[in-house]
GUSE-276095 format. One record per residue: residue in three letters; x, y negated, z negated of N, C-alpha, C in turn. Coordinates in steps of 0.001 Angstrom, whole numbers, plus 500000, padded with zeros to 6 digits. Layout:
BEGIN
ALAXYZXYZXYZ/...
//
This chain:
BEGIN
MET500852501194500000500000500000500000500889498754500000/ASN500672497885500990501453496667501084500786495550500278/PHE501633494699499687501114493572498937500594492504499881/ARG499376492044499657498788490969500439498153489963499495/ILE498475488683499678497963487632498798496436487595498777/PRO495742487705499940494270487698499899493695488828499045/ASP494336490012499117493874491138498302494058490851496816/LEU495176490231496454495436489907495056494424488884494547/ILE494148487861495352493171486846494953491791487464494787/ALA491431488356495712490126489020495631490033489876494370/ARG491122490543494005491117491395492814491014490533491549/ILE491720489406491527491648488503490375490218488014490182/LYS489571487617491276488191487131491197487245488239490771/LEU487430489436491320486541490547491019486590490919489540/VAL487797491081489014487950491493487616487556490369486661/SER487938489149486971487692488032486056486218487643485971/PHE485515487725487098484133487246487123483091488358487156/SER483524489601487382482579490725487394483162491887486592/PRO483336491691485269484020492711484461483324494070484423/ARG482035494102484674481328495386484683481310496006486079/LEU481064495211487078480974495733488438482336496098489019/CYS483399495443488530484723495668489127485175497118489017/TRP484762497805487962485240499167487752484644500155488738/ASP483513499802489366482970500660490419483953500733491583/THR484580499601491876485580499551492952486896500178492515/ILE487375499795491338488679500268490866488680501783490659/SER487567502330490185487500503772489899487601504623491157/ARG487323504031492318487422504787493575488840504766494145/GLU489695503977493542491084503895493995491945504916493249/HIS493014505352493885493910506325493252495369505942493517/PRO495766504750493088497152504325493325498122505026492392/THR499342505207492848500391505717491981500861504588491071/ALA501618504938490054502156503919489149503040502946489930/ARG503777503455490899504663502601491711503854501582492503/VAL502763502028493100501918501124493885501284500066492988/THR500796500483491820500203499531490885501231498485490460/GLY502456498945490205503499498021489793503867497031490873/LEU504001497508492127504456496649493217503365495755493784/SER502130496258493840501070495495494500500235494658493540/LEU500293494960492234499453494230491285500271493599490160/VAL500961494428489389501674493922488215502810492975488620/GLY503606493366489605504732492548490031504332491149490482/PRO503411491035491450502982489700491899502366488864490783/LEU501565489485489923500983488750488800502070488245487853/ALA503108489056487667504206488658486786504946487446487345/VAL505168487428488651505848486295489286505044485017489073/ILE503735485093489284502869483927489086502910483481487628/ALA502890484452486722502879484138485294504179483493484832/VAL505280483766485518506565483140485175506638481728485751/ILE506236481574487003506383480291487696505560479191487017/GLY504324479510486636503445478497486046504037477804484825/PRO504368478542483772504924477889482574506273477217482816/VAL507097477784483702508391477161483985508179475764484581/LEU507259475649485523506949474345486097506363473415485042/GLY505544473984484154504961473188483085506015472615482156/HIS507009473446481804508118472994480954508882471852481611/LEU509142472012482915509971471037483606509230469728483896/LEU507941469843484256507192468663484670506570467905483500/PHE505990468644482565505237468004481485505951468052480138/GLY506842469019479959507523469170478683506643469868477659/VAL507194470054476474506461470699475384506581469825474143/ASP505573469918473289505581469131472052506251469956470962/VAL507460469559470565508235470266469556508068469574468211/GLU507730470358467183507514469805465853508771469090465350/PHE508576467905464763509643467065464209510595466519465290/PHE510259466737466553511144466264467627510397465404468638/GLY509161465801468955508364465076469940508340465776471284/LEU507972465041472314507880465608473655509270465899474200/TRP509450467108474679510763467545475151510607468370476415/ARG511357468030477439511336468793478685512442469835478649/ALA512033471066478720512986472169478581513920472238479784/PRO515188472579479553516111472832480672515602474008481497/PHE515928473990482775515444475031483677515876476418483210/PHE517136476561482785517628477874482360516824478411481185/TYR516575477545480211515802477980479047514400478386479452/ALA513721477543480234512339477820480620512238479130481406/LEU513143479303482367513101480507483199513412481757482385/THR514447481684481547514830482843480732513747483198479732/ASN513210482191479073512179482418478069510958483089478677/GLN510461482534479774509255483079480391509518484453481023/SER510693484642481598511028485944482193511067487034481134/LEU511637486716479968511680487696478884510282488016478379/GLU509446486981478232508085487194477746507283488066478713/ILE507378487765479999506618488526480986507188489932481148/SER508497490081481049509090491426481100508583492273479954/MET508430491637478792507868492336477638506441492773477919/MET505651491911478562504276492252478891504207493411479879/ILE505095493383480876505104494458481872505479495785481230/ALA506538495769480421506957497000479739505843497508478834/SER505162496594478159504072496987477266502939497637478049/LEU502650497130479258501586497708480079501903499153480453/PHE503147499390480850503537500757481220503481501685480003/ILE503884501175478845503804501975477620502339502205477247/ASP501502501184477431500069501328477163499464502436478037/GLY499850502435479317499341503461480222499762504852479791/TRP501034504981479416501540506278478945500821506687477660/MET500580505710476782499894505995475522498463506479475770/LEU497730505823476681496363506255476992496355507670477561/HIS497343507952478418497462509281479018497664510352477938/LYS498478510061476946498769511022475881497668511055474812/LEU497008509910474595495980509837473549494672510487473976/ALA494339510386475244493043510852475737492695512289475322/PRO493607513269475464493248514649475087492851514806473621/HIS493371513946472746493031514021471322491591513587471068/PHE490981512936472060489591512514471949488739513174473037/HIS489178514369473444488445515165474440488230514385475738/ARG489279513724476181489238512967477421490454513309478268/THR490378512968479552491462513280480475491711512087481388/VAL492967511685481489493341510626482423494818510775482761/SER495137510680484030496540510765484450497254509467484096/PHE498579509524484081499341508319483797499088507253484868/ASP499034507669486147498797506718487226497465505984487037/ARG496444506724486703495116506130486537495048505288485257/ALA495711505745484211495736504980482957496444503649483161/LEU497551503646483910498266502404484186497409501465485021/SER496710502011486013495820501188486820494744500553485955/THR494255501293484965493215500799484067493702499595483260/VAL494826499756482593495318498666481739495833497491482575/ALA496399497777483750496924496708484596495797495819485119/ASN494718496432485567493589495650486062492913494886484932/ALA492800495516483763492186494838482626493023493647482170/ALA494321493686482436495234492624481985495273491419482921/ILE494567491476484030494624490395485024494314489019484428/PRO493233488849483652492975487517483082494104487017482180/GLY494800487932481518495914487550480668497060486964481476/PHE497379487592482610498430487065483475498040485696484037/VAL496777485571484447496305484304485008496373483201483949/ALA495940483513482735495979482525481654497412482120481333/TRP498332483080481413499739482765481162500256481801482229/ALA499829482019483476500245481129484557499721479713484352/LEU498592479576483671498022478258483402498855477476482396/GLY499910478100481871500827477411480981501522476252481656/ILE501310476102482972501851474944483677501272473664483100/ILE500076473773482480499450472625481825499493472885480323/PRO500329472177479555500509472460478125499213472528477336/GLY498241471696477666496994471673476911496171472928477052/LEU496502473771478016495730474992478255496362476229477625/LEU497402476052476836498068477194476228497124477992475329/ALA496164477290474688495233477970473787494333478939474538/VAL494226478756475854493382479634476657493921481061476655/ARG495219481207476439495824482539476488495168483494475496/PHE494949483026474266494365483892473246492987484377473678/LEU492158483473474169490820483856474617490900484821475796/ALA491864484588476685492023485458477852492410486865477435/PHE493293486995476448493713488319476005492541489051475330/MET491695488312474602490499488922474024489572489415475141/TYR489488488630476203488666489003477354489221490260478031/CYS490547490384478052491184491574478622490735492831477879/PHE490687492752476560490271493905475773488811494260476060/TYR487989493250476257486585493506476608486489494211477964/ILE487246493720478943487241494339480272487704495789480185/LEU488728496032479370489230497398479188488170498281478553/PHE487466497761477555486408498523476890485320498916477885/VAL484965497982478763483939498263479766484397499343480735/GLY485689499345481064486191500266482068486525501664481595/VAL486532501875480287486922503187479753486061504306480323/ASP484754504116480366483849505177480839484073505509482307/LYS484415504505483102484594504722484539485938505359484864/MET486966505012484089488322505408484442488831506640483708/ILE488278506921482529488771508031481712487672509066481557/GLU487939510239482066486931511306482112486746511961480742/VAL485483512157480371485148512827479112484956514312479387/ASN485630515157478623485500516602478798484095517064478421/PRO483550518059479131482184518535478860481995519055477437/ASN483054519569476825482932520164475485483192519153474369/ALA483203517864474695483472516837473681482344516800472654/PRO482653516818471353481616516736470319480907515391470356/LYS479674515362469867478871514138469926479458513012469077/ASN480174513381468012480724512340467141482023511747467674/ASP482511512309468788483723511778469412483291510725470424/THR483074509511469964482473508472470778483506507621471505/LYS482997506848472439483828505896473169484447504879472211/LEU483673504467471221484162503467470271485336503990469468/SER485282505251469061486381505819468278487649505916469120/PHE487499506325470370488660506412471263489239505034471534/PHE488374504071471833488854502726472146489501502069470934/SER488943502299469754489510501708468537490922502224468297/ALA491108503532468492492438504112468323493403503559469364/ALA492941503467470614493788502943471684494143501482471438/LEU493165500697471005493409499283470761494415499083469627/GLY494266499869468573495210499766467458496627500066467892/LEU496802501111468700498134501465469183498686500400470136/MET497812499831470970498256498776471886498770497564471122/LEU498065497182470080498494496035469288499855496300468646/ILE500041497523468167501334497888467576502434497822468630/ILE502144498353469820503121498349470908503533496924471267/HIS502558496034471382502856494666471788503598493905470690/ILE503263494171469438503969493522468325505427493962468291/VAL505644495263468466507010495797468455507812495239469636/MET507202495211470813507905494699471989508254493229471818/HIS507332492459471255507606491039471028508759490865470036/ALA508779491710469012509855491635468016511206491970468644/LEU511213492852469633512461493218470299512957492102471217/VAL512012491377471828512379490331472782512788489040472085/GLU512172488741470951512388487466470271513864487142470022/PRO514686488099469534516104487764469294516881487434470563/MET516381487872471736517090487626472990516747486280473604/THR515719485613473072515293484334473626516298483242473280/PRO516786482521474257517777481467473965517160480326473174/SER517980479639472414517510478485471644517128477359472589/PRO515975476710472375515573475612473256516485474399473153/PHE517349474343472115518198473182471909519677473487472178/PHE519937474565472941521328474927473172522065473828473928/ASP521330473102474792521977472038475544522252470808474697/ILE521438470602473658521632469460472771522827469682471863/ALA523008470948471457524081471272470515525455471201471161/GLN525484471288472495526791471297473156527447469915473181/
//
C-alpha cells in the first residue's frame, strides 16, 4: 500500500468525525504492521513533529519565571522528535499488548490487526499534537487523547473477535479496562524513559 495524502486526510476525517461508523471500514482492512506503520503512523508522526516545532519557532512558549521564549530549532526538533518517537513505540507496544491480552479474556486478535486498531484510534491524538503550532491550543491534547480512548472502546467489538465459549461475565468493559490500565502504564514508563534524554531548553543561554 502506497502512502497518499488524500487517503490520509480521508482517514483522519473518517475517524475523527465518525468514531462509530469508521470501524465498519477499518475492520474490512487487513494491513500488516509494516503497512500500518508506513502509510498511517509514519505520516501522522511527521505532521505531529512539524506543527509544534513551527509553533516554538514562530510563537515561542511561555516559560515560568522567564516569560515568552522562542525555542532554538535544535531544541524544538529534538524535543518533539523524542516525544513522538515515544508515542510511536508506545503504539507498537500497545498493539503487542492487546494481541497477548486478548486470549486471557476469551478474545482473539493478531498483532497486525491490534496495531491497526490502536493506530487508527490514536489519529485524533496525533492531529491534536500537530496543533501545538498554536501555543493556546496545547490544552486540546488532553481532550484529544480522551477521545482516542473512546474511539478505541467503540472499535473493540469490530476489531477483536470474541470466542464462542466466552463466559457471560467476561464483558467488553472488563477487557477494555484491563487494556486501558496497561496502556496507561506503558505510556507512563515510556515517557519516563524519554524525559532524561530531552535537552535543556536553556542550553543555548548557558553557553
